[in-house]
N, C-alpha and C positions, 0 to 999 in steps of 0.2 A: 549434461550440459560440459561443453567440452572447453580443456584448458585454456583455450586461447581467449573464446566466450566469456568466462570466468575473468581473468584478465582484464580483459575490455570492461568488464560491468566494475573491477576498481578502480579504474582508472575514470572513467565518468561519474561513479561517487568521491573521486577525489576531486573531481572537478565541482560538483555541486557543495563540496565541504567551501570550497573556498568562493564560491558566490554568496554562499548563507552565511559566513561570517563578515562580508563588506555586508553585506545590509543587514546584518544584525548590527554593528556599531553605527551606521550608518542610522537606523531607525532610534537608537536608544539617545543618540547627539542630538537627534531634531526633534524626537517625543520630551525630552528631559525641558529643551528650549523651548518650545510650542506649546507646553501644559496639554498635549494630543493625547487621549485612554486609546485610540485607533490606533496613533503612529505608533505609542509605545507598546503595543499590543503587538503590529508589526513588527519592533525590533526584537520583540519579547518570541515571538514565535518563529525567527529566523535565527535567534539565541537556541533555540530548542531545535530549528531545524536542522542545526550545525552541531550540537551533540548526537542526535539520533542516525546524522549523517556518518558519524564516525563510528558507533556505534552500530551500522549497517556498515562498514569496512569492516570492522573487527570480525562482526558475525562473517563479512565474506572468506577472510581469511582466516580465521578458524575452520570456515568448514572444508576448503581446499586441501587444509594439513592432514595426512595422514590419521585415521581411527585409529583411538586408540581399545585398549581393554573396554573401561569405561561406554564404551559407544560400540557394543555392538552387533547393534541394529542400523551404525551410523549416524550422522551429524543430520539428516533433514529435519527434523524438529524446531532446531535452532531458526530456519527462517520464520514460519509462523510465531515465534516466542518472540521473538524481535520488533515485528510488523502490531503484536500486541502490544507489547512496549510503546508501540510508538502513538497507536492510538489510545492509549490511554494517560499519556503526558499530554499531548494534543486537546483531546476532552479535557482535562482538570485545565487545562491553560486556557480552554473557552468558557467554561464554568466560571473561573475567577473571572477575567473578565468581563463577563453577562454580568456579574454579582457585583464589579465597581461601576458599570456604565448606571446600572437601576440606581444603586445607592447617589449618584449622581445626581440624574433628573432629579429623583426623589427631592433632594435636596438647594432644587433650585437650579442648575444645571452649568456650567462654567466657561468663563471666555478663556479665550485662547489664542494667538494665532494664525488668521487661520490663512494670511501669505504666504509665511513658511510652510505650513502646513502641506496649500495648494501645491507649493516645487518640488514637494518630497513627494506628495502623491502619484506627479505625474514622471518624477524621477523612477521611481520603484516601483510603477505603472511597465514603463519600456526596459528596466532591467530583469526584472522575475519573470515580464513575455517573452524575453531574447533567452533566461533558462531555461523557462518552460518549452518553447520553443525547440530548443536545443536537444534538451533531451529525451521529449518526445520523436522525433525522428530517430533518435538512436534506438525505439526499443522494438521490440518485434517477442516472435515466440521464444527466440534462445535464450532473452534476457531474461532475468530473477526476480519472484515474486520482492525482492529485496528492493530492487530496482523501481517495479512496477510502484510500490507504498511509495517511491522518492519523487516519482514524476506527480503525483495526487497532490504531496507536498508540496509542489513549484507549482501544481495547478489551483488550489488555494491560495497560495499566497500572490497569485496572477490574479485571482478575482478578487480580493482584500483589496490588494494596489488600487484597481480599478476603481471601487466602491469607493474604497477613499478618497479617491480624486477626483471623482464623479459630486461626493458628499460635499468635499471644498470649496468645491468649485461656486455648489450651490450656495455654500452657506454666506463665501463673501459677495454674490451674489447680492442674498437678502440683507445685506446692509444696507441695499440702496433701496428697498423698498419696504411699507409702512411694517411688517413682519421683521423689524430688524430685533424686535426683541427678543424674539426666539432660536438669535441665530445661539446662543451661548448650549440650548440641547441639541445644536449640528452632529457635535461629535460622538455623546454619548447615544443617539439613535440612530447614528451611521455603527454604532457599535453592537446594540441591540440587533440591529439588521441584518449584520453580517451573521453577527454569532449565531446566529438563529437559521439561519441558513446556511453553513457550512459544520455544525451540530453532530448532521448526517455522517460526513465523509470520518470520521473518528470513529465512529458509530459502526458505519460500515467494516472498517479497516481492523476492529476491533473484534466484530462479530463473524467477520472470515475467520482470522487466524483462531478463534477460542476455536472453531469449526476443524480447522484442520487438529488444533492438539489434542483434542476430544476425539477425532479419527473417525468422525460423523459422514455423513455423504456429502458427495461431492457435488457439485456442482450436475444439473440432468443432462448439457452437451455432453460431460464425461459417462456421465453414467451412460445414456444410449448409446455412446459409441462401445466401450467395454461389451455392454449388451449383445449388440450386430456386432461385434468381432466373435463372441464366443458361439454365436446364434451359429456364423458361418465356419466355425472349426467344428460344429455338433454334426455342422451338416459336410463335411469330410471327412470323417473321424469315424471311426468301428467303435467308440469310446460315447459315453452318457457325460455331457460336462454340465455341472451345476452352481455357481457362481454362488459361493457363501462370502464374499466381504467386499468393499469396496472403498478406499480411501484416498484420500491427496493426502499429503504431509508434505508443506513447503517443494521442494524441484521433483519430489518421486512419489506414484501412482503404483498403489499398492493393489495387488488384483490378487483373492485365495479360490480358489477355483477345485472343485471335490470332481476329481475322476471316475467313474462307475464303470467298473473294467467288463466290456462283453466280449470283447475277442482280445482274451490273454496273449496270445502267441504276437500280434500284434501290438500291445504296449507302447512298448518303449519306441519303435518307430511314431507311433500315432502321438503316444508327448512330445517327440521331437519337432512331428508337422504343426501341432497344437501350438507349442510355444514360438516357431518359427513367421506360423500366420498371423498370431497375435500382437507380438514383435512387432510386424511389419504394419498393422492394421493402426494400434495405438502410435507406430510415430508418428503421425500427424499433430498427435497434444503437444511434443516437444516437452516430456517428462521425460524419468528416471522411471523404467517402468520393472516394480517388484513383483513378477508373475510367482505365484505358489501354485504350485500345481499338487494335489493331498490322495494318495490313491486311497478309497475305501474299498474295506474288506467287511467281507461278511461274516459277522461271529458264528462260530461256529457250534 
């Protein structure tokens, strides 16, 4: 990723942090006034988003700084580590909120100020949708994994706000129907529905980041393109190539290839040709390609 793209990432993350702070303060205040678990969760989620965004900013700045001796292989691993932390924190917040909602339902529900809650839900929906839309428009192959995780956070917050808004409007309408006695369960039921639906988001973030930290096999799309490029290189080279490892870690794609020399007098030109061909082929992935060509020598 070029310096300009990294600086753009930092600016967008700063914007996300300011927006998260605004929604966090609003959510906590309104949640306290109305007594709503869902709104308190929304405010707490925004606060957590702010903390996680600041973590992303710190990681982004640190990754741009020159590598020191303790990072002999670069700082790419910091990106999936931050994403794993974000996924874990969001998962813990969801589990706590789901537990609170279930406890409230079992204890007979809880009456809240539906009018305040409904207005907050509408304002939150417009605000979160606006931030998500803006960040999503800035997304692209040149953006980092940290920025992609940020968009997922705002997408989740937008749908939470939409569910909160719709749920409270339904709860307000229930007050004028024969089912008004069940309105006390609306807030907790909404929390259960929202939490159950969105628990897959932090789980996906966490599992994806752990796969990178453990240097497991990347996506099928990446693997197919690597195999295709090696096959093409094999056809244009006098040497025999064999893939021994593929791993994506943050913004880097590491590819290890064994080169079995068939024409030793053409080895150096062939290695240069192989590297140039694969760099060109894999450039469509918008990742930093770390290609390692190991020359295999037969034991005498």
